[in-house]
C-alpha positions as CSV (number, residue, x, y, z in Angstrom):
1,M,-20.8,31.7,6.7
2,S,-17.8,30.8,8.8
3,R,-14.6,32.7,8.9
4,I,-11.2,30.8,8.6
5,L,-9.2,31.7,11.8
6,D,-6.0,29.8,11.1
7,V,-4.4,27.1,8.8
8,A,-1.7,24.6,9.4
9,D,0.2,22.6,7.1
10,E,0.3,18.9,8.0
11,T,2.3,17.4,4.9
12,T,3.4,18.9,1.5
13,D,-0.4,18.2,0.4
14,V,-2.5,18.2,3.4
15,R,-3.7,21.5,5.3
16,T,-5.6,22.0,8.5
17,L,-8.2,24.9,8.6
18,W,-9.8,26.1,11.7
19,L,-13.1,27.6,11.2
20,Q,-15.3,30.0,13.4
21,R,-18.1,27.8,14.3
22,E,-19.9,26.4,17.6
23,M,-20.7,23.2,16.7
24,P,-22.2,20.0,18.8
25,F,-20.1,17.2,17.3
26,Q,-19.8,13.4,17.8
27,P,-16.5,12.0,16.4
28,G,-17.2,10.2,12.9
29,Q,-19.9,12.9,11.7
30,F,-19.3,15.2,8.8
31,V,-20.2,18.8,7.8
32,M,-20.6,20.2,4.1
33,I,-18.2,22.7,3.3
34,W,-19.4,25.2,0.7
35,I,-17.3,27.6,-1.5
36,P,-19.5,30.0,-3.2
37,G,-19.4,29.7,-7.0
38,V,-17.2,26.6,-6.8
39,D,-19.0,23.5,-5.0
40,E,-19.9,21.9,-1.7
41,K,-18.1,19.0,-0.4
42,P,-18.4,16.6,2.6
43,Y,-15.5,16.8,5.5
44,T,-15.1,15.5,8.7
45,A,-14.2,17.9,11.6
46,S,-10.7,16.6,12.7
47,A,-10.6,18.9,15.9
48,V,-13.4,20.6,17.6
49,S,-12.7,23.4,20.6
50,P,-15.1,26.0,21.7
51,G,-16.0,28.3,19.0
52,R,-13.8,26.5,16.6
53,V,-13.8,23.6,14.3
54,A,-11.0,22.1,12.2
55,I,-10.8,20.5,9.1
56,T,-8.0,18.5,7.3
57,V,-7.9,18.7,3.6
58,R,-5.8,16.8,1.1
59,R,-5.3,18.6,-2.3
60,R,-7.1,16.2,-4.8
61,G,-9.1,18.2,-7.5
62,A,-10.3,21.5,-8.0
63,F,-12.5,22.2,-4.9
64,S,-9.8,21.0,-2.5
65,A,-7.2,22.7,-4.4
66,R,-9.2,25.9,-4.0
67,L,-9.9,25.3,-0.4
68,V,-6.2,24.6,0.6
69,E,-5.5,28.0,-0.7
70,M,-7.8,30.0,1.5
71,R,-6.2,31.9,4.1
72,P,-7.4,33.5,7.7
73,G,-10.3,35.8,7.0
74,D,-11.7,34.2,4.0
75,R,-15.2,32.5,4.5
76,V,-16.7,29.4,3.5
77,G,-20.2,27.9,4.2
78,V,-20.6,25.3,6.7
79,R,-23.6,23.1,7.3
80,G,-24.3,20.2,9.6
81,P,-23.1,18.2,11.5
82,Y,-24.7,15.2,9.6
83,G,-24.7,11.6,10.2
84,H,-24.0,9.1,12.8
85,G,-20.7,8.9,14.7
86,F,-18.6,6.2,16.5
87,V,-20.2,4.6,19.6
88,Q,-17.4,4.9,22.1
89,K,-16.7,1.6,24.0
90,K,-13.7,0.4,25.9
91,P,-11.1,-1.1,25.4
92,A,-10.6,-0.2,22.2
93,I,-8.2,0.1,19.2
94,I,-8.1,2.7,16.5
95,V,-7.0,2.1,12.9
96,A,-6.1,4.8,10.5
97,G,-4.9,4.5,7.0
98,G,-3.7,7.9,5.4
99,C,-6.3,10.7,5.5
100,G,-8.6,8.4,7.7
101,M,-6.5,9.9,10.3
102,A,-8.5,13.0,10.2
103,V,-11.8,11.2,10.9
104,L,-10.3,9.1,13.7
105,A,-8.2,12.2,15.4
106,P,-11.1,13.5,17.3
107,L,-12.3,9.9,18.5
108,K,-8.7,9.4,19.9
109,D,-8.8,12.8,21.6
110,A,-12.1,11.4,23.6
111,M,-10.5,8.1,24.2
112,P,-6.9,8.6,24.8
113,E,-6.4,5.4,26.7
114,A,-7.2,3.7,23.1
115,T,-4.4,2.2,21.2
116,L,-3.8,4.0,17.9
117,I,-2.4,2.3,15.0
118,C,-1.8,4.5,11.8
119,G,-0.8,3.4,8.4
120,A,0.8,5.5,5.4
121,Q,2.4,4.8,2.2
122,T,5.7,6.8,3.4
123,K,6.9,8.8,6.5
124,S,6.0,12.2,4.9
125,D,2.3,11.3,4.5
126,L,1.7,10.6,8.3
127,L,-0.9,12.9,10.1
128,F,-0.8,14.3,13.5
129,T,2.7,12.5,14.7
130,K,3.2,15.3,17.2
131,R,-0.6,15.3,18.4
132,F,-0.6,11.8,19.3
133,G,3.0,10.8,20.3
134,D,1.6,7.3,21.3
135,M,0.6,6.2,18.0
136,R,2.2,2.5,16.6
137,V,3.0,3.5,13.0
138,C,3.5,1.4,9.8
139,T,4.5,2.5,6.5
140,D,4.2,0.8,3.0
141,D,8.2,1.3,2.2
142,G,9.4,1.1,6.0
143,S,10.5,4.8,6.2
144,A,8.8,4.9,9.6
145,G,8.0,2.3,12.0
146,H,6.8,-1.1,10.9
147,R,7.1,-1.8,7.4
148,G,3.7,-3.4,6.3
149,F,0.0,-2.8,6.6
150,P,-1.8,-1.9,9.6
151,T,-3.6,-5.1,9.9
152,E,-0.1,-6.5,10.6
153,L,0.0,-4.6,13.8
154,L,-3.6,-5.2,14.7
155,R,-3.8,-8.8,14.5
156,P,-1.5,-9.9,17.6
157,R,-3.5,-7.2,19.8
158,L,-6.5,-9.2,18.9
159,E,-5.0,-12.4,19.6
160,R,-4.3,-11.2,23.1
161,G,-7.6,-10.0,23.6
162,E,-6.7,-6.3,23.9
163,A,-9.9,-4.9,22.4
164,K,-13.6,-5.3,22.6
165,V,-14.1,-2.7,19.6
166,V,-11.8,-1.8,16.7
167,Y,-12.6,1.8,14.9
168,A,-11.4,2.0,11.4
169,C,-11.3,4.8,8.7
170,G,-9.0,4.6,5.7
171,P,-8.9,3.0,2.2
172,E,-11.9,0.8,2.0
173,V,-9.7,-2.3,1.0
174,M,-8.0,-2.0,4.5
175,M,-11.3,-1.3,6.3
176,R,-12.5,-4.6,4.7
177,A,-9.4,-6.6,5.9
178,V,-9.7,-4.8,9.4
179,F,-13.3,-6.1,9.6
180,A,-12.7,-9.6,8.5
181,M,-9.9,-9.9,10.9
182,C,-12.4,-8.6,13.8
183,E,-15.2,-10.9,12.6
184,S,-12.7,-14.1,13.0
185,Y,-11.7,-12.9,16.4
186,G,-15.2,-12.2,17.5
187,V,-14.4,-8.4,17.9
188,E,-16.9,-5.7,17.0
189,C,-15.8,-3.3,14.4
190,Q,-17.2,0.2,13.7
191,A,-15.8,1.8,10.1
192,A,-16.3,5.1,8.6
193,L,-17.0,5.1,5.1
194,E,-16.7,7.5,2.1
195,R,-18.9,7.9,-0.9
196,Y,-19.6,10.7,-3.3
197,M,-22.2,13.0,-1.5
198,K,-24.4,15.7,-3.0
199,C,-27.0,16.6,-0.5
200,G,-25.7,15.1,2.9
201,F,-29.0,14.0,4.4
202,G,-30.3,11.3,2.4
203,L,-32.6,12.9,-0.3
204,C,-30.4,12.3,-3.3
205,G,-29.3,8.7,-3.0
206,Q,-26.0,9.3,-4.5
207,C,-24.0,7.8,-1.6
208,S,-25.6,4.2,-1.6
209,C,-23.6,1.5,-0.4
210,G,-26.0,-1.5,-1.2
211,E,-29.2,-0.7,0.4
212,M,-27.5,1.9,3.1
213,L,-27.0,5.6,2.5
214,V,-23.6,6.5,3.9
215,C,-24.7,10.2,4.7
216,R,-28.0,9.1,6.5
217,D,-27.3,5.5,7.8
218,G,-23.6,6.2,8.5
219,P,-20.9,7.3,7.7
220,V,-20.1,4.9,10.8
221,F,-21.5,1.5,10.3
222,G,-20.9,-1.2,12.9
223,S,-20.4,-5.0,12.4
224,E,-23.9,-5.9,12.2
225,A,-24.7,-3.2,9.1
226,L,-21.0,-4.3,7.6
227,R,-22.1,-7.9,7.3
228,R,-25.2,-7.0,5.2
229,M,-23.3,-4.6,3.0
230,D,-22.1,-6.5,-0.1
231,E,-20.7,-3.5,-1.7
232,F,-18.3,-2.5,1.1
233,G,-14.6,-2.8,0.5
234,R,-15.8,-4.1,-3.3
235,T,-17.7,-1.6,-5.3
236,A,-18.9,1.9,-5.2
237,R,-20.5,4.4,-7.9
238,L,-19.2,7.3,-9.8
239,K,-20.8,10.6,-10.0
240,S,-22.7,9.4,-12.8
241,G,-23.6,6.6,-10.9
242,M,-22.0,3.8,-12.8
243,P,-20.6,1.1,-10.4
244,V,-16.8,0.5,-10.4
245,T,-14.5,-1.6,-8.2
246,I,-13.3,0.0,-4.9
247,E,-10.0,0.3,-6.3
248,Q,-11.3,2.3,-9.3
249,Y,-13.0,4.7,-7.3
250,A,-10.2,5.3,-4.8
251,N,-8.4,6.4,-7.9
252,W,-11.4,8.6,-9.3
253,R,-11.9,10.6,-6.1
254,T,-10.8,14.2,-7.1
255,C,-12.9,16.3,-4.8
């Protein structure tokens, strides 16, 4: 069990919890967080420092609501890290949508020279704006930065040949668009996917995306794998195993 050392509010419904944990970690990997008597869910490490690891949690359902209410001194179970993270290359552009910023923040820490594009529905939903003062911002409603989508800020940079690789995490529809744009410009893409997980290391098969298991083969997938994943950006499976559109899956996710 790991003790919670500190908590910090990021937005009205997002909180970062710092846990006492020494952990080797590659940006893009994830850990399984266990609240005894409640459940166990996957989260990425949004920051790592000696003896400490942070997870950034959005209040969405019963588990996350319980997690964000925990206080310093409380304890949670932590196992991991699991999966494959990002392969770091230069020059790079990082594209984050919504809470995908939590996954990409450690990568930006490791690659401070990379261009960071961050999108959200509105200004109040943006994460880590003080942590990364050089981020290029866009919002759906125009309340901060460019009014529009991250791909609209990405395209001119690809046209100018500013990157050999693009890293992406966020809504899967957005990542599909980023990947398609990278393909058209001959630029490598690495995307971090989310699927419903039970075990975290490839036994249950719940997190399948086509023939891939997100926990074991990902959660970060490169261009070669993404080309073979017909479900990427299109369909996913509910807890019951029933396939649904990626839009329906995004509305269902209530961890």
